[in-house]
DOMI-40252 format. One record per residue: residue number from 1; chain; y, x, z of N, C-alpha, C in turn. Coordinates in nm, 3 decimals, always signed. Atoms other than C-alpha are relative to their C-alpha. Example, Ala and Ser with C-alpha at 12.3 -4.5 7.8 and 13.67 -1.06 7.14 Angstrom:
BEGIN
  resi  chain     n.c2     n.c1     n.c3    ca.c2    ca.c1    ca.c3     c.c2     c.c1     c.c3
     1      A   -0.119   +0.089   +0.000   -0.450   +1.230   +0.780   +0.120   +0.090   +0.000
     2      A   -0.119   -0.082   -0.006   -0.106   +1.367   +0.714   +0.109   -0.077   +0.073
//
This chain:
BEGIN
  resi  chain     n.c2     n.c1     n.c3    ca.c2    ca.c1    ca.c3     c.c2     c.c1     c.c3
     1      A   -0.118   +0.085   +0.000   +0.000   +0.000   +0.000   +0.123   +0.089   +0.000
     2      A   -0.122   -0.077   +0.005   +0.349   +0.123   -0.071   +0.066   +0.009   +0.136
     3      A   -0.062   -0.020   -0.131   +0.511   +0.272   +0.236   +0.140   -0.060   +0.004
     4      A   -0.137   +0.051   +0.002   +0.854   +0.152   +0.122   +0.007   -0.147   +0.039
     5      A   +0.000   +0.142   -0.034   +0.755   -0.211   +0.174   +0.004   -0.018   +0.151
     6      A   +0.011   +0.014   -0.145   +0.691   -0.151   +0.544   +0.136   -0.008   +0.068
     7      A   -0.131   -0.001   -0.062   +1.065   -0.112   +0.610   +0.076   -0.129   -0.008
     8      A   -0.070   +0.128   +0.014   +1.152   -0.473   +0.534   +0.024   -0.064   +0.135
     9      A   -0.028   +0.073   -0.123   +1.315   -0.679   +0.803   -0.030   -0.148   -0.022
    10      A   +0.035   +0.141   +0.013   +1.248   -1.047   +0.873   +0.122   -0.089   -0.020
    11      A   -0.118   +0.083   +0.015   +1.594   -1.171   +0.775   +0.017   -0.057   -0.140
    12      A   +0.000   +0.060   +0.134   +1.506   -1.287   +0.420   +0.102   +0.063   -0.094
    13      A   -0.093   -0.063   +0.092   +1.743   -1.040   +0.256   -0.074   +0.088   -0.098
    14      A   +0.060   -0.083   +0.103   +1.674   -0.837   -0.054   -0.024   +0.140   +0.053
    15      A   +0.032   -0.139   -0.034   +1.506   -0.501   -0.003   -0.009   +0.075   -0.132
    16      A   -0.009   -0.065   +0.130   +1.589   -0.259   -0.286   -0.127   +0.071   -0.045
    17      A   +0.119   -0.073   +0.040   +1.251   -0.084   -0.280   -0.123   -0.088   -0.018
    18      A   +0.111   +0.091   +0.024   +1.034   -0.393   -0.320   -0.031   +0.003   -0.149
    19      A   +0.036   -0.007   +0.142   +0.840   -0.366   -0.647   +0.027   -0.132   -0.071
    20      A   -0.015   +0.122   +0.079   +0.892   -0.615   -0.928   -0.140   -0.056   -0.024
    21      A   +0.135   +0.054   +0.006   +0.571   -0.810   -0.867   -0.025   -0.075   -0.131
    22      A   +0.014   +0.077   +0.124   +0.631   -1.033   -1.169   -0.028   +0.092   -0.118
    23      A   +0.020   -0.095   +0.110   +0.658   -0.738   -1.408   -0.136   +0.068   +0.010
    24      A   +0.128   -0.067   -0.019   +0.353   -0.566   -1.259   -0.118   -0.090   -0.041
    25      A   +0.110   +0.091   +0.028   +0.137   -0.876   -1.305   +0.010   -0.069   -0.136
    26      A   -0.030   +0.068   +0.126   +0.274   -0.974   -1.646   -0.122   -0.014   -0.092
    27      A   +0.113   +0.004   +0.093   -0.041   -0.889   -1.847   -0.133   -0.026   +0.068
    28      A   +0.123   +0.028   -0.074   -0.294   -0.993   -1.583   -0.043   -0.145   -0.025
    29      A   +0.055   +0.134   +0.016   -0.521   -1.298   -1.608   +0.037   -0.087   +0.119
    30      A   -0.028   +0.095   -0.107   -0.417   -1.603   -1.408   -0.121   -0.088   +0.023
    31      A   +0.111   +0.086   -0.039   -0.663   -1.823   -1.222   +0.055   -0.126   +0.064
    32      A   -0.033   +0.123   -0.071   -0.658   -2.174   -1.088   -0.113   -0.023   +0.099
    33      A   +0.105   +0.015   -0.099   -0.842   -2.220   -0.761   +0.053   -0.041   +0.135
    34      A   -0.030   +0.044   -0.136   -0.851   -2.312   -0.396   -0.006   +0.118   +0.096
    35      A   +0.008   -0.100   -0.105   -0.788   -2.102   -0.087   -0.132   -0.019   +0.074
    36      A   +0.131   +0.003   -0.062   -1.113   -2.014   +0.086   +0.009   +0.002   +0.153
    37      A   +0.010   -0.008   -0.144   -1.217   -2.055   +0.448   +0.074   -0.108   +0.077
    38      A   -0.072   +0.111   -0.064   -1.016   -2.371   +0.517   -0.053   -0.132   -0.059
    39      A   +0.046   +0.129   +0.053   -1.103   -2.742   +0.479   +0.077   -0.038   -0.127
    40      A   -0.064   +0.047   +0.123   -1.032   -2.894   +0.139   +0.109   -0.101   +0.034
    41      A   -0.113   +0.090   -0.018   -0.691   -3.063   +0.135   +0.102   +0.032   -0.107
    42      A   -0.108   -0.031   +0.094   -0.372   -3.076   -0.068   +0.054   +0.140   +0.025
    43      A   -0.054   -0.131   -0.035   -0.267   -2.759   +0.116   -0.088   +0.115   -0.047
    44      A   +0.089   -0.107   +0.039   -0.575   -2.561   +0.012   -0.004   +0.023   -0.150
    45      A   -0.007   -0.023   +0.143   -0.502   -2.598   -0.358   -0.015   -0.128   -0.078
    46      A   +0.017   -0.126   +0.072   -0.550   -2.587   -0.638   +0.133   +0.070   -0.023
    47      A   -0.116   -0.084   +0.027   -0.308   -2.301   -0.698   -0.026   +0.082   -0.126
    48      A   +0.006   -0.094   +0.112   -0.233   -2.092   -1.003   +0.046   +0.134   +0.056
    49      A   -0.034   -0.130   -0.055   -0.234   -1.723   -0.910   -0.052   +0.112   -0.088
    50      A   +0.039   -0.123   +0.068   -0.266   -1.372   -1.048   -0.023   +0.104   +0.107
    51      A   +0.024   -0.110   -0.093   -0.414   -1.073   -0.868   +0.027   +0.132   -0.070
    52      A   -0.033   -0.133   +0.052   -0.299   -0.714   -0.913   -0.063   +0.103   +0.093
    53      A   +0.063   -0.107   -0.077   -0.486   -0.401   -0.801   +0.042   +0.136   -0.056
    54      A   -0.019   -0.140   +0.037   -0.392   -0.034   -0.804   -0.036   +0.083   +0.122
    55      A   +0.033   -0.088   -0.113   -0.452   +0.268   -0.581   +0.101   -0.012   +0.114
    56      A   -0.106   +0.003   -0.102   -0.124   +0.209   -0.395   +0.050   -0.138   +0.036
    57      A   -0.054   +0.134   -0.022   -0.057   -0.165   -0.415   -0.098   -0.104   -0.053
    58      A   +0.075   +0.115   +0.050   -0.250   -0.489   -0.442   +0.065   -0.126   +0.057
    59      A   -0.065   +0.125   -0.043   -0.126   -0.848   -0.420   -0.053   -0.119   -0.078
    60      A   +0.024   +0.127   +0.068   -0.174   -1.212   -0.511   +0.135   -0.065   -0.024
    61      A   -0.124   +0.066   +0.041   +0.112   -1.374   -0.700   -0.032   -0.146   -0.027
    62      A   +0.020   +0.144   +0.016   +0.120   -1.753   -0.666   +0.115   -0.059   -0.079
    63      A   -0.097   +0.079   +0.076   +0.297   -1.974   -0.921   -0.007   -0.140   +0.059
    64      A   -0.004   +0.132   -0.061   +0.401   -2.288   -0.738   +0.086   -0.088   -0.090
    65      A   -0.074   +0.069   +0.105   +0.497   -2.508   -1.033   +0.071   -0.126   +0.046
    66      A   -0.072   +0.125   -0.021   +0.755   -2.780   -1.025   -0.067   -0.109   -0.085
    67      A   +0.074   +0.088   +0.090   +0.545   -2.933   -1.307   -0.141   +0.055   -0.013
    68      A   +0.140   -0.041   -0.001   +0.164   -2.921   -1.321   -0.034   +0.099   -0.112
    69      A   +0.057   -0.099   +0.093   -0.004   -2.621   -1.494   +0.103   +0.085   -0.073
    70      A   -0.098   -0.089   +0.060   +0.313   -2.426   -1.573   -0.015   +0.138   +0.060
    71      A   +0.006   -0.137   -0.049   +0.317   -2.047   -1.543   +0.123   +0.076   -0.050
    72      A   -0.123   -0.067   +0.040   +0.677   -1.958   -1.607   +0.090   +0.014   +0.121
    73      A   -0.085   -0.025   -0.115   +0.930   -1.813   -1.370   +0.101   -0.112   +0.021
    74      A   -0.104   +0.100   -0.013   +1.197   -2.074   -1.442   -0.051   -0.135   +0.048
    75      A   +0.057   +0.128   -0.036   +0.960   -2.361   -1.373   -0.083   +0.005   +0.128
    76      A   +0.084   -0.018   -0.117   +0.797   -2.223   -1.059   +0.071   +0.077   +0.110
    77      A   -0.032   -0.089   -0.111   +0.861   -2.086   -0.715   -0.109   +0.105   -0.002
    78      A   +0.098   -0.108   -0.001   +0.690   -1.747   -0.709   -0.011   +0.056   +0.140
    79      A   +0.025   -0.059   -0.131   +0.531   -1.616   -0.392   -0.106   +0.108   -0.014
    80      A   +0.094   -0.112   +0.003   +0.348   -1.289   -0.334   -0.051   +0.026   +0.141
    81      A   +0.062   -0.042   -0.124   +0.106   -1.195   -0.062   -0.058   +0.139   -0.025
    82      A   +0.039   -0.139   +0.019   +0.069   -0.817   -0.041   -0.100   +0.037   +0.108
    83      A   +0.103   -0.043   -0.093   -0.249   -0.687   +0.118   -0.097   +0.093   -0.071
    84      A   +0.098   -0.087   +0.064   -0.503   -0.413   +0.056   -0.122   -0.080   -0.045
    85      A   +0.117   +0.068   +0.056   -0.778   -0.549   -0.173   -0.071   +0.095   -0.094
    86      A   +0.076   -0.074   +0.100   -1.055   -0.394   -0.375   +0.001   -0.079   -0.130
    87      A   +0.012   +0.064   +0.130   -1.070   -0.468   -0.747   -0.142   -0.056   -0.010
    88      A   +0.135   +0.057   +0.008   -1.366   -0.713   -0.777   -0.083   +0.058   -0.114
    89      A   +0.073   -0.059   +0.113   -1.458   -0.555   -1.112   -0.061   +0.135   +0.037
    90      A   +0.051   -0.130   -0.043   -1.523   -0.228   -0.926   -0.090   -0.010   +0.123
    91      A   +0.085   +0.022   -0.117   -1.719   -0.382   -0.637   -0.145   -0.017   -0.043
    92      A   +0.143   +0.015   +0.029   -2.098   -0.381   -0.620   -0.034   -0.147   -0.030
    93      A   +0.020   +0.143   +0.021   -2.099   -0.762   -0.589   +0.138   -0.066   -0.007
    94      A   -0.135   +0.055   +0.017   -1.785   -0.924   -0.732   +0.020   -0.132   +0.073
    95      A   -0.013   +0.122   -0.080   -1.858   -1.238   -0.527   +0.043   +0.029   +0.143
    96      A   -0.042   -0.037   -0.135   -1.789   -1.046   -0.204   +0.151   -0.010   +0.014
    97      A   -0.144   +0.004   -0.029   -1.449   -1.082   -0.040   +0.057   +0.141   -0.023
    98      A   -0.058   -0.132   +0.028   -1.231   -0.796   -0.174   +0.087   +0.055   +0.112
    99      A   -0.087   -0.038   -0.112   -1.045   -0.779   +0.160   -0.086   +0.045   +0.117
   100      A   +0.064   -0.046   -0.123   -1.154   -0.578   +0.464   +0.090   -0.040   +0.117
   101      A   -0.077   +0.054   -0.112   -1.042   -0.746   +0.787   -0.022   +0.084   +0.125
   102      A   -0.131   +0.064   +0.006   -0.838   -0.726   +1.000   +0.089   +0.069   -0.103
   103      A   -0.087   -0.053   +0.105   -0.561   -0.678   +0.744   +0.143   -0.048   +0.023
   104      A   -0.143   +0.031   -0.007   -0.181   -0.670   +0.742   +0.040   -0.065   -0.133
   105      A   -0.043   +0.074   +0.119   -0.038   -0.927   +0.497   +0.151   -0.016   +0.005
   106      A   -0.144   +0.022   +0.010   +0.323   -0.940   +0.379   +0.025   -0.104   -0.107
   107      A   -0.032   +0.110   +0.090   +0.480   -1.237   +0.208   +0.142   +0.017   -0.053
   108      A   -0.131   -0.004   +0.066   +0.768   -1.239   -0.042   +0.012   -0.125   -0.087
   109      A   -0.026   +0.113   +0.090   +0.928   -1.525   -0.236   +0.111   +0.042   -0.096
   110      A   -0.102   -0.033   +0.101   +1.132   -1.497   -0.556   +0.093   -0.119   -0.015
   111      A   -0.103   +0.103   +0.011   +1.454   -1.696   -0.545   +0.121   +0.062   -0.067
   112      A   -0.116   -0.050   +0.075   +1.747   -1.655   -0.782   -0.029   +0.137   -0.059
   113      A   +0.045   -0.122   +0.068   +1.550   -1.379   -0.960   -0.002   +0.123   +0.089
   114      A   +0.005   -0.110   -0.096   +1.535   -1.168   -0.643   -0.119   -0.022   +0.092
   115      A   +0.110   +0.007   -0.096   +1.225   -1.093   -0.436   +0.056   +0.014   +0.140
   116      A   -0.049   -0.001   -0.138   +1.299   -1.175   -0.073   -0.119   +0.002   +0.096
   117      A   +0.102   -0.012   -0.103   +1.091   -1.077   +0.225   -0.003   -0.128   +0.083
   118      A   +0.014   +0.123   -0.078   +0.953   -1.378   +0.415   -0.063   +0.029   +0.136
   119      A   +0.070   -0.020   -0.127   +0.704   -1.262   +0.680   -0.112   +0.101   -0.017
   120      A   +0.123   -0.078   +0.002   +0.415   -1.039   +0.775   -0.080   -0.032   +0.125
   121      A   +0.089   +0.033   -0.110   +0.115   -1.083   +0.998   -0.133   +0.072   -0.021
   122      A   +0.136   -0.051   +0.008   -0.220   -0.927   +1.078   -0.095   -0.118   +0.012
   123      A   +0.099   +0.108   -0.004   -0.506   -1.165   +0.999   -0.139   +0.060   +0.019
   124      A   +0.132   -0.053   -0.037   -0.864   -1.126   +1.121   -0.114   -0.041   -0.090
   125      A   +0.108   +0.045   +0.087   -1.063   -1.313   +0.857   +0.059   -0.082   -0.115
   126      A   -0.045   +0.074   +0.119   -1.047   -1.517   +0.536   +0.070   -0.131   +0.039
   127      A   -0.067   +0.121   -0.046   -0.953   -1.831   +0.729   +0.143   +0.031   +0.043
   128      A   -0.134   -0.041   -0.042   -0.658   -1.651   +0.890   +0.089   +0.032   -0.118
   129      A   -0.076   -0.031   +0.120   -0.549   -1.523   +0.548   +0.045   -0.127   -0.070
   130      A   -0.034   +0.125   +0.068   -0.563   -1.869   +0.393   +0.103   -0.080   +0.080
   131      A   -0.096   +0.072   -0.084   -0.378   -2.025   +0.689   +0.139   +0.063   -0.008
   132      A   -0.127   -0.070   +0.017   -0.105   -1.758   +0.660   +0.064   -0.038   -0.133
   133      A   -0.051   +0.035   +0.132   -0.070   -1.830   +0.288   +0.049   -0.144   -0.003
   134      A   -0.039   +0.141   -0.003   -0.061   -2.208   +0.341   +0.129   -0.019   +0.079
   135      A   -0.119   +0.015   -0.085   +0.196   -2.179   +0.621   +0.127   +0.034   -0.077
   136      A   -0.122   -0.042   +0.067   +0.445   -1.988   +0.406   +0.020   -0.067   -0.135
   137      A   -0.015   +0.081   +0.122   +0.374   -2.179   +0.085   +0.068   -0.132   +0.037
   138      A   -0.060   +0.126   -0.043   +0.455   -2.501   +0.271   +0.144   +0.021   +0.046
   139      A   -0.136   -0.028   -0.048   +0.760   -2.345   +0.439   +0.096   +0.022   -0.117
   140      A   -0.090   -0.036   +0.111   +0.907   -2.208   +0.114   +0.016   -0.112   -0.100
   141      A   -0.012   +0.112   +0.095   +0.835   -2.520   -0.092   +0.059   -0.124   +0.066
   142      A   -0.058   +0.113   -0.071   +0.971   -2.752   +0.177   -0.091   -0.119   +0.014
   143      A   +0.097   +0.111   -0.013   +0.653   -2.960   +0.194   -0.030   -0.030   +0.143
//
């Protein structure tokens, strides 16, 4: 994970060293699915998201569309959850969870074309990760 991200404060202001998550994930495949480890509900999905993996940074970029099945910046609230993940294509069993717990997760939202820090938390399992994601998706979308 990039060390520069760790210096963000919790006041929702722009941090100049936050990567451009949208640009990094531009050519990645998007998926539509549900968050795992939580009961099925409107809050658990379905969501459209993209995952990005590198040696120094990995994240899930969620497109929270104002209109169903859109994947454009202007038509969606964009949220990123940064956490260390293995690339499933490089794992022995791609069905395994690519996250090793406990894990530190950071959340960012893109508003007015600027990535803004939202929160961070250590989660202990896939349920905790999904609950963290749901909490801030609901907070940022005003649901």
